[in-house]
C-alpha positions as CSV (number, residue, x, y, z in Angstrom):
1,M,41.6,-5.8,-48.9
2,G,40.5,-6.1,-52.5
3,K,41.4,-3.6,-55.1
4,S,42.1,0.1,-54.5
5,S,38.9,2.1,-53.9
6,E,37.4,3.9,-56.9
7,I,34.8,5.4,-54.7
8,R,36.4,6.8,-51.5
9,L,34.7,7.2,-48.2
10,T,35.3,10.9,-48.5
11,R,37.2,13.4,-50.6
12,P,38.2,16.8,-49.1
13,N,36.6,19.7,-51.1
14,I,39.8,21.4,-52.2
15,S,39.8,23.7,-55.2
16,Q,41.9,26.5,-56.7
17,P,41.0,29.2,-54.1
18,E,42.4,27.1,-51.3
19,I,45.6,26.4,-53.2
20,E,46.0,30.1,-53.9
21,A,45.3,31.1,-50.3
22,V,47.9,28.6,-49.0
23,T,50.4,29.8,-51.6
24,Q,49.9,33.5,-50.6
25,V,50.6,32.7,-47.0
26,L,53.8,30.7,-47.9
27,L,55.0,33.6,-50.0
28,S,54.3,36.1,-47.2
29,G,56.8,34.5,-44.8
30,M,54.3,34.8,-42.0
31,L,53.4,31.2,-41.4
32,V,52.2,31.1,-37.7
33,S,50.5,33.6,-35.4
34,G,49.7,35.9,-38.2
35,P,46.7,37.9,-39.5
36,V,45.2,35.1,-41.5
37,V,44.4,33.0,-38.4
38,E,42.8,36.1,-36.9
39,R,40.7,36.6,-40.0
40,F,39.6,32.9,-40.0
41,E,38.7,33.1,-36.3
42,K,36.5,36.2,-36.9
43,M,34.8,34.7,-39.9
44,L,34.1,31.5,-38.0
45,A,32.7,33.4,-35.0
46,D,30.5,35.5,-37.3
47,Y,29.2,32.4,-39.0
48,L,28.2,30.9,-35.7
49,G,26.8,34.2,-34.3
50,L,29.2,34.3,-31.3
51,P,31.8,36.9,-30.5
52,Y,34.8,34.6,-30.1
53,A,36.6,31.7,-31.7
54,V,40.1,30.5,-31.1
55,C,41.7,28.3,-33.8
56,V,44.0,25.5,-32.7
57,S,46.0,22.6,-34.2
58,S,43.3,19.9,-34.0
59,G,39.9,19.0,-32.7
60,T,41.6,17.0,-29.9
61,A,43.6,20.1,-28.9
62,A,40.3,22.0,-28.8
63,L,38.7,19.5,-26.5
64,H,41.7,19.5,-24.2
65,L,41.8,23.3,-23.9
66,S,38.0,23.4,-23.4
67,L,38.3,21.1,-20.4
68,L,41.2,23.1,-19.0
69,S,39.5,26.4,-19.5
70,A,36.4,25.0,-17.7
71,D,38.6,24.4,-14.7
72,I,38.2,20.6,-14.8
73,K,40.8,19.2,-12.4
74,P,42.2,15.8,-11.5
75,G,39.6,13.6,-9.8
76,D,36.7,15.5,-11.3
77,E,34.1,13.6,-13.3
78,V,33.0,14.5,-16.8
79,L,29.9,12.7,-18.3
80,V,30.6,11.6,-21.9
81,P,28.8,9.4,-24.4
82,A,29.8,5.8,-24.5
83,L,29.7,5.9,-28.3
84,S,32.2,8.3,-29.7
85,F,35.7,8.7,-31.1
86,P,38.4,8.2,-28.4
87,A,39.4,11.8,-28.3
88,T,36.3,12.6,-26.3
89,A,37.2,10.5,-23.3
90,N,41.0,10.6,-23.8
91,T,41.1,14.4,-23.2
92,V,39.3,13.9,-20.0
93,E,41.6,11.1,-18.9
94,I,44.8,12.9,-19.7
95,I,44.1,15.8,-17.4
96,G,43.5,13.4,-14.6
97,A,39.7,13.6,-14.6
98,V,37.4,10.6,-14.9
99,P,35.1,10.0,-17.9
100,I,31.7,8.7,-16.8
101,F,30.2,6.9,-19.8
102,I,26.5,7.3,-20.7
103,D,24.8,4.8,-23.0
104,C,23.2,5.8,-26.3
105,Q,19.5,6.5,-26.8
106,P,17.7,3.2,-27.6
107,D,17.0,4.3,-31.1
108,G,19.7,6.8,-31.7
109,V,23.5,7.4,-31.7
110,N,23.8,10.2,-29.2
111,L,24.1,10.3,-25.4
112,D,20.8,9.3,-23.7
113,A,20.0,12.4,-21.6
114,E,17.5,10.4,-19.5
115,K,20.4,8.3,-18.1
116,L,22.5,11.4,-17.0
117,E,21.0,11.9,-13.5
118,N,21.8,8.3,-12.4
119,K,25.5,8.9,-13.1
120,I,25.9,12.2,-11.4
121,S,27.9,12.3,-8.2
122,P,29.4,15.0,-5.9
123,R,32.5,14.9,-8.1
124,S,30.6,15.6,-11.4
125,K,31.7,18.9,-12.9
126,A,30.7,18.8,-16.6
127,I,28.8,17.1,-19.4
128,M,30.5,16.7,-22.7
129,P,27.8,15.8,-25.3
130,V,28.9,14.7,-28.7
131,H,26.9,15.6,-31.8
132,A,27.7,12.2,-33.4
133,F,28.1,12.2,-37.2
134,G,26.8,15.8,-37.2
135,I,23.4,14.7,-35.6
136,P,22.6,17.1,-32.7
137,A,22.4,15.7,-29.2
138,E,19.3,16.2,-27.0
139,M,20.6,19.6,-25.9
140,D,17.4,20.8,-24.1
141,R,17.4,17.8,-21.8
142,I,21.1,18.0,-21.3
143,L,21.0,21.7,-20.4
144,S,18.2,21.1,-18.0
145,V,20.2,18.4,-16.1
146,A,23.3,20.6,-16.2
147,K,21.4,23.6,-14.7
148,K,19.9,21.4,-12.0
149,Y,23.3,20.1,-10.9
150,N,25.4,23.2,-11.8
151,L,27.5,21.4,-14.4
152,V,29.4,23.0,-17.3
153,V,28.3,21.9,-20.8
154,I,31.2,21.5,-23.2
155,E,29.9,20.5,-26.7
156,D,32.1,18.1,-28.7
157,A,31.0,19.6,-32.0
158,A,33.9,18.1,-33.9
159,C,31.5,16.7,-36.6
160,A,28.8,19.3,-36.3
161,L,29.8,22.6,-38.0
162,G,26.6,23.8,-39.6
163,S,24.3,21.4,-37.8
164,K,21.4,23.0,-35.8
165,Y,19.3,22.1,-32.9
166,N,16.0,23.9,-32.8
167,N,17.4,26.3,-35.3
168,V,20.4,27.1,-33.1
169,Y,23.9,26.2,-34.3
170,C,25.5,23.3,-32.5
171,G,28.5,24.5,-30.7
172,T,26.8,27.7,-29.5
173,I,24.4,26.0,-27.0
174,G,26.7,25.1,-24.1
175,E,29.2,27.2,-22.3
176,L,31.9,26.3,-24.8
177,A,32.5,24.0,-27.7
178,A,35.2,22.2,-29.7
179,F,35.2,21.9,-33.5
180,S,37.5,19.8,-35.7
181,F,38.7,20.6,-39.2
182,H,40.1,17.1,-40.0
183,P,39.9,16.0,-43.7
184,R,36.8,13.9,-43.0
185,K,35.0,17.0,-41.7
186,L,32.9,19.2,-44.0
187,L,35.2,22.1,-43.5
188,T,38.9,21.0,-43.5
189,T,42.2,22.7,-42.9
190,G,44.1,19.4,-43.1
191,E,44.4,19.2,-39.3
192,G,42.9,21.9,-37.2
193,G,40.2,22.8,-34.7
194,A,38.6,25.6,-32.8
195,V,37.3,26.5,-29.4
196,I,34.1,28.6,-29.4
197,S,32.7,30.6,-26.4
198,S,30.8,33.8,-25.7
199,D,32.8,34.3,-22.5
200,Q,35.9,36.6,-23.0
201,S,37.8,35.3,-20.0
202,T,37.4,31.7,-21.2
203,I,38.7,32.8,-24.6
204,N,41.6,34.7,-23.2
205,L,42.7,31.6,-21.2
206,V,42.4,29.3,-24.3
207,K,44.5,31.8,-26.3
208,S,47.2,31.7,-23.7
209,L,47.2,27.9,-23.2
210,R,47.5,27.3,-27.0
211,N,50.7,29.3,-27.0
212,H,52.7,27.9,-24.1
213,G,50.8,29.9,-21.5
214,Y,52.0,33.2,-22.9
215,D,49.9,36.2,-21.8
216,G,51.3,39.3,-23.4
217,D,54.4,39.9,-21.3
218,D,54.8,36.7,-19.3
219,F,54.2,32.9,-19.3
220,R,51.4,32.6,-16.8
221,Y,50.4,29.0,-17.3
222,P,52.1,25.7,-18.3
223,G,50.6,25.7,-21.8
224,F,51.1,23.9,-25.1
225,N,52.0,24.4,-28.7
226,Y,48.4,24.1,-30.1
227,R,48.7,26.9,-32.6
228,M,47.1,26.8,-36.0
229,T,49.3,27.8,-38.9
230,D,48.3,30.7,-41.2
231,F,48.3,28.5,-44.3
232,Q,45.8,26.2,-42.6
233,A,43.7,29.3,-41.8
234,G,43.9,30.5,-45.3
235,M,42.5,27.2,-46.5
236,G,39.8,27.5,-43.8
237,L,38.8,30.9,-45.0
238,M,38.2,29.7,-48.5
239,Q,36.3,26.7,-47.2
240,L,34.1,28.8,-45.1
241,E,33.2,31.1,-47.9
242,K,31.6,28.3,-49.8
243,F,30.4,26.3,-46.7
244,S,26.7,27.2,-46.8
245,S,26.2,26.2,-50.5
246,M,28.3,23.1,-49.9
247,L,26.1,22.2,-46.9
248,E,22.9,22.5,-48.9
249,E,24.3,20.5,-51.8
250,R,25.3,17.7,-49.3
251,K,21.8,17.6,-47.8
252,K,20.3,17.2,-51.2
253,M,22.8,14.4,-52.1
254,A,22.0,12.6,-48.8
255,A,18.3,12.8,-49.6
256,D,18.8,11.3,-53.0
257,Y,21.0,8.6,-51.5
258,K,18.4,7.7,-48.9
259,S,15.8,7.4,-51.6
260,M,18.0,4.9,-53.5
261,L,18.5,2.8,-50.4
262,Q,14.9,2.6,-49.1
263,D,14.1,-0.8,-50.5
264,I,17.1,-2.5,-48.9
265,E,15.4,-4.1,-46.0
266,W,18.5,-5.1,-44.0
267,L,19.8,-1.6,-43.4
268,K,18.3,1.7,-42.3
269,V,19.6,5.2,-42.6
270,I,20.3,6.9,-39.3
271,E,18.2,10.1,-39.0
272,A,17.7,13.0,-36.6
273,G,14.6,14.0,-34.8
274,P,12.3,16.8,-35.9
275,E,14.2,19.3,-33.6
276,A,17.5,18.7,-35.4
277,Q,18.9,19.8,-38.7
278,P,22.1,17.7,-39.1
279,N,24.9,18.6,-41.5
280,I,25.2,15.0,-42.8
281,Q,28.9,14.9,-41.8
282,T,28.8,11.1,-42.2
283,F,26.2,9.1,-44.2
284,I,25.6,6.5,-41.6
285,V,23.5,3.4,-41.8
286,K,22.6,0.6,-39.3
287,L,22.7,-3.0,-40.4
288,D,20.3,-5.7,-39.2
289,K,21.8,-8.0,-36.6
290,Y,22.1,-11.0,-39.0
291,V,24.3,-9.0,-41.5
292,D,28.0,-9.7,-41.2
293,R,29.5,-6.2,-41.4
294,K,33.0,-7.4,-41.9
295,S,32.0,-9.5,-44.9
296,L,30.0,-6.6,-46.3
297,M,32.9,-4.2,-46.0
298,K,35.2,-6.7,-47.7
299,Y,32.6,-7.2,-50.5
300,L,32.2,-3.5,-51.1
301,G,36.0,-3.1,-51.1
302,M,36.2,-5.7,-53.8
303,H,33.8,-3.5,-55.8
304,G,36.1,-0.5,-55.3
305,I,33.9,1.1,-52.6
306,E,35.6,2.3,-49.4
307,T,33.6,2.1,-46.1
308,T,34.4,2.2,-42.4
309,I,32.7,1.3,-39.1
310,G,30.5,4.0,-37.6
311,S,32.0,4.7,-34.2
312,Y,33.5,3.1,-31.1
313,C,32.0,1.9,-27.8
314,L,34.7,3.6,-25.7
315,P,34.3,1.9,-22.4
316,L,35.0,-1.4,-24.1
317,M,38.1,-0.3,-25.8
318,R,41.2,-1.9,-24.3
319,Y,42.4,1.0,-22.1
320,Y,39.0,1.8,-20.5
321,R,37.9,-1.8,-20.2
322,L,41.1,-2.8,-18.3
323,R,41.2,0.4,-16.2
324,Y,37.6,0.5,-15.1
325,G,36.3,-3.1,-15.7
326,Y,33.4,-2.1,-18.0
327,R,31.2,-4.9,-19.5
328,P,29.1,-4.8,-22.7
329,E,25.8,-5.2,-20.8
330,E,26.4,-1.9,-19.1
331,F,26.2,-0.1,-22.5
332,P,23.9,-2.2,-24.6
333,H,22.9,0.4,-27.1
334,A,26.4,1.8,-27.6
335,F,27.8,-1.7,-28.0
336,D,25.0,-2.6,-30.5
337,N,25.8,0.5,-32.5
338,Y,29.5,-0.2,-32.4
339,N,28.9,-3.6,-34.0
340,R,26.2,-2.5,-36.5
341,L,26.9,1.0,-37.8
342,L,28.5,1.5,-41.2
343,S,29.7,4.7,-42.9
344,L,29.0,4.9,-46.6
345,P,30.8,7.1,-49.1
346,L,29.5,10.7,-49.5
347,Y,31.5,13.7,-50.6
348,K,31.2,16.9,-52.7
349,G,31.2,16.0,-56.4
350,M,30.1,12.4,-55.8
351,S,28.0,11.7,-58.9
352,T,24.6,10.0,-59.2
353,Q,26.4,7.2,-61.1
354,E,28.7,6.7,-58.1
355,M,25.9,6.6,-55.7
356,E,24.1,4.1,-57.9
357,K,27.2,1.9,-58.0
358,V,27.2,1.8,-54.2
359,V,23.5,1.0,-54.1
360,R,23.9,-1.8,-56.7
361,A,26.7,-3.4,-54.7
362,L,24.6,-3.3,-51.6
363,K,21.7,-4.9,-53.4
364,S,23.9,-7.5,-54.9
365,F,25.1,-8.3,-51.4
366,T,21.4,-8.9,-50.5
367,V,21.5,-12.0,-52.7
368,K,24.4,-13.3,-50.6
369,I,22.5,-12.7,-47.4
370,E,19.4,-14.5,-48.8
371,K,21.4,-17.5,-49.8
372,V,22.9,-17.8,-46.3
373,N,19.6,-17.3,-44.6
374,G,17.5,-19.2,-47.1
């Protein structure tokens, strides 16, 4: 589609310290299950203010192990947002449990906590809220419902490292949480993830399951190879050292971006409520209904600007639609967001000139819209 992108959707923030850290691990000969992973786990736990973190091979692996360590069994129900990346529901499905989809807030992108109680049944065992795009979910309401019905809260914090809800870090609010370190995340180890909890028995189980079920002198469980490598962890250490300054820089860039976009009437920047301090993992906008998103993305691509859709209405993806018979009218807000959200480029080092180029292209597309609707 069009020419190659001059302005990428994202660019991993990799510099010389990461390269040197990876090189040191490679030269050490200790590539897996070594001391660098342990150092990264401790540094990550310290950053979040919790005693434990377990690093794994991906955010999806972190979700999978979180569900297993919470004792979610086949036939159990887990309440999940209808708008999310497929890993949220897929990890529930692959252990034999049932994802129960909850529509979005009418004016937001996260799970609508007011709809939770109507979906709870005797088989409900957990709520898995997602902090979509790094925007914190309504955790106070979610925790209230969970307490009332004795449900475990597993935070899908894949996008939310550094985000806060009422000044508390996302991922530290529920019983446990899963983070991702994919290249589109603010902190990346290439692939990678982590399970966070303050409960030592949960952490011990996660550590065993990530390593084939090994538990010191025996294989006690049917586990997995979900280990993080030490060179990934070395990269993560260097990323985490500069994470706070990178986060502040990103928030300032996002504020500048928003100011530049404010007079484009056919899109709005998705924002968090006053109780939330998002990390701006994705710079997400919502288009007016009359805007053809596919045409806009093609137009921006022709101008060398990479974009992508915001997220997915999971119950309407082929697998879940055919398996459970869901219809769009059951999830009107998630379906609307699926069709209208757009992710714009934002990354460390993105210049003001590059932002201005994106905004100019968007404004020039306004002329095309006016001609069509005029």
